[in-house]
C-alpha positions as CSV (number, residue, x, y, z in Angstrom):
1,M,-101.3,73.3,179.9
2,P,-100.5,76.9,179.0
3,G,-103.2,77.3,176.4
4,R,-106.0,76.5,178.8
5,T,-105.3,79.3,181.3
6,M,-104.0,81.9,178.9
7,E,-106.3,84.4,177.3
8,F,-105.8,84.7,173.5
9,E,-106.4,87.8,171.5
10,R,-108.1,87.5,168.1
11,P,-107.3,86.3,165.6
12,W,-105.9,83.6,168.0
13,V,-108.3,81.4,169.8
14,A,-107.7,78.5,172.2
15,V,-108.2,75.0,170.8
16,N,-110.6,72.9,172.9
17,P,-111.1,69.1,172.7
18,P,-114.7,69.2,171.2
19,D,-113.7,71.8,168.6
20,P,-113.9,70.3,165.1
21,P,-112.6,70.9,162.5
22,G,-109.7,72.4,164.5
23,S,-109.7,69.8,167.2
24,I,-106.5,69.2,169.2
25,H,-106.1,65.7,167.9
26,G,-106.8,66.6,164.3
27,L,-104.4,69.5,164.3
28,V,-101.6,67.4,165.7
29,V,-102.3,64.5,163.3
30,E,-102.1,67.0,160.3
31,A,-98.9,68.6,161.6
32,L,-97.3,65.2,162.0
33,R,-98.4,64.2,158.5
34,E,-96.8,67.2,157.0
35,I,-93.5,67.3,159.0
36,G,-90.8,65.1,157.6
37,P,-87.1,64.5,158.1
38,G,-85.0,67.6,158.3
39,H,-87.8,69.8,159.6
40,P,-87.1,71.3,163.1
41,L,-90.2,69.7,164.5
42,Y,-89.6,66.2,163.1
43,Q,-90.2,63.5,165.7
44,K,-91.1,66.1,168.4
45,E,-94.1,65.5,170.6
46,L,-96.6,68.3,169.9
47,E,-99.7,69.6,171.6
48,A,-102.1,72.0,169.8
49,I,-103.1,74.9,172.1
50,A,-104.4,77.7,169.8
51,R,-105.1,78.5,166.2
52,R,-105.7,81.6,164.1
53,I,-109.3,82.1,162.8
54,D,-108.1,83.9,159.7
55,C,-105.5,81.5,158.4
56,D,-104.0,78.0,158.9
57,D,-101.5,78.9,161.7
58,V,-101.6,76.7,164.7
59,L,-99.7,77.2,168.0
60,F,-98.1,74.0,169.3
61,L,-96.5,73.3,172.6
62,I,-93.3,71.3,172.1
63,R,-93.5,68.8,174.9
64,S,-90.5,68.4,177.3
65,T,-89.4,71.9,176.5
66,S,-90.5,75.5,177.2
67,E,-90.7,76.1,173.5
68,V,-93.8,76.7,171.4
69,A,-94.1,76.6,167.6
70,V,-96.4,78.5,165.2
71,V,-96.9,76.2,162.2
72,H,-98.7,77.1,159.0
73,L,-100.4,73.9,158.1
74,T,-100.9,73.3,154.4
75,W,-103.7,70.6,154.6
76,T,-102.3,68.8,151.5
77,R,-103.4,65.5,153.1
78,D,-101.5,62.2,152.9
79,R,-98.1,63.5,152.1
80,I,-95.0,64.9,153.8
81,E,-94.3,68.5,152.8
82,R,-91.1,69.4,151.0
83,L,-88.8,71.5,153.2
84,P,-89.0,74.2,154.4
85,C,-92.8,73.5,154.6
86,P,-94.7,73.6,156.7
87,D,-93.5,77.1,157.6
88,T,-92.6,77.1,161.2
89,E,-91.6,79.7,163.8
90,I,-90.2,78.3,167.0
91,L,-90.4,80.6,170.0
92,A,-88.5,80.2,173.3
93,S,-91.6,80.4,175.5
94,M,-95.3,81.3,175.8
95,D,-94.1,84.8,176.9
96,A,-92.4,85.2,173.5
97,F,-95.6,84.0,171.8
98,Q,-97.6,86.6,173.7
99,A,-95.5,89.3,172.1
100,R,-96.1,87.9,168.7
101,M,-99.9,87.4,169.5
102,R,-100.2,91.1,170.4
103,A,-98.6,92.1,167.1
104,D,-100.9,89.8,165.2
105,A,-103.9,91.2,167.0
106,I,-103.0,94.8,166.1
107,E,-102.4,93.9,162.5
108,W,-105.6,91.9,162.4
109,R,-107.7,94.8,163.9
110,D,-106.0,97.4,161.7
111,G,-106.3,95.1,158.8
């Protein structure tokens, strides 16, 4: 999995299995709870690989593709979000995410 071997720059951190409340399983369950018909990730198989420590953005690997998605979870619990929520940016690859991560890191440091 790309997230396990990649070094993340703050504010991004890898998600590890024993990492509550941002556990891999919990983040996927929440994303699937929020994503409904018409959303670009609807019925996609997702794997959480990183999260931001300063907001509710999560990086998901879209299985069976080279794409990844940055999803801003709303944590509204027990309901599908109304489109266009949850806000989602789909990137072509982990390389594309790395460019975004570097920009996020600079913005976070310069704050």
